[in-house]
C-alpha positions, 0 to 999 in steps of 0.5 A: 960868367955865372951870376951869383945871387946872395940870400939871407936864410933865417931860422924862425925858432928859438935855436937853429939846429946845427945839423940843418945849418950844416946841411944847408951849407952842403947843398950843391951850388950853395956857398955860405959867406957868413953865419950868425946863431940863426941866420946864414948869408949864402951865395948861389947861382941857382936861387930857385933851387935854393928856395925850393929845397929850403921850403921842402926840407927845412921847415922853420927856415925862410929865405930872402934876397939880400939887399944892399942900401948905399949910404949917402956921401956926407961932406961938410959944407959951409952954410955961409961965408964968414963976415970980414969983421969976424975974420979980422978979429980972429986973425988979430988973436983977440981973446974976446969974440964979438958978441951980440950981448955987448952993451946989455946991462948985467943983472945983479942977483940978490940973495938972502943970507941963510938964517943963523941958528940964533935968529931962528925965532926972530923975523927980520 
């Protein structure tokens, strides 16, 4: 079995010439897997030949090996077990959940009424 390597071939100019994109895709031993306007994802069994051919015949193109980075497995975990009282309140269907603010005095806000047009010049 032949080991195939994947490489990213990137054009460093404003617009990649279509003739060069086609020529890279037709190189012997190179298979184009995906294309973007300035980037090709290629697979080859002869990476040294690919790098040499790109460097010799296609100025403005760079070749880099493709790296894959695995994403971590994220699984939700409980930080602590729920306490029994909270579980009992939820099971009874209580609409009010226990709160650490129960028993604290409420603050009343007093707002000044807006001055009437008749009271513009008068002070209170």
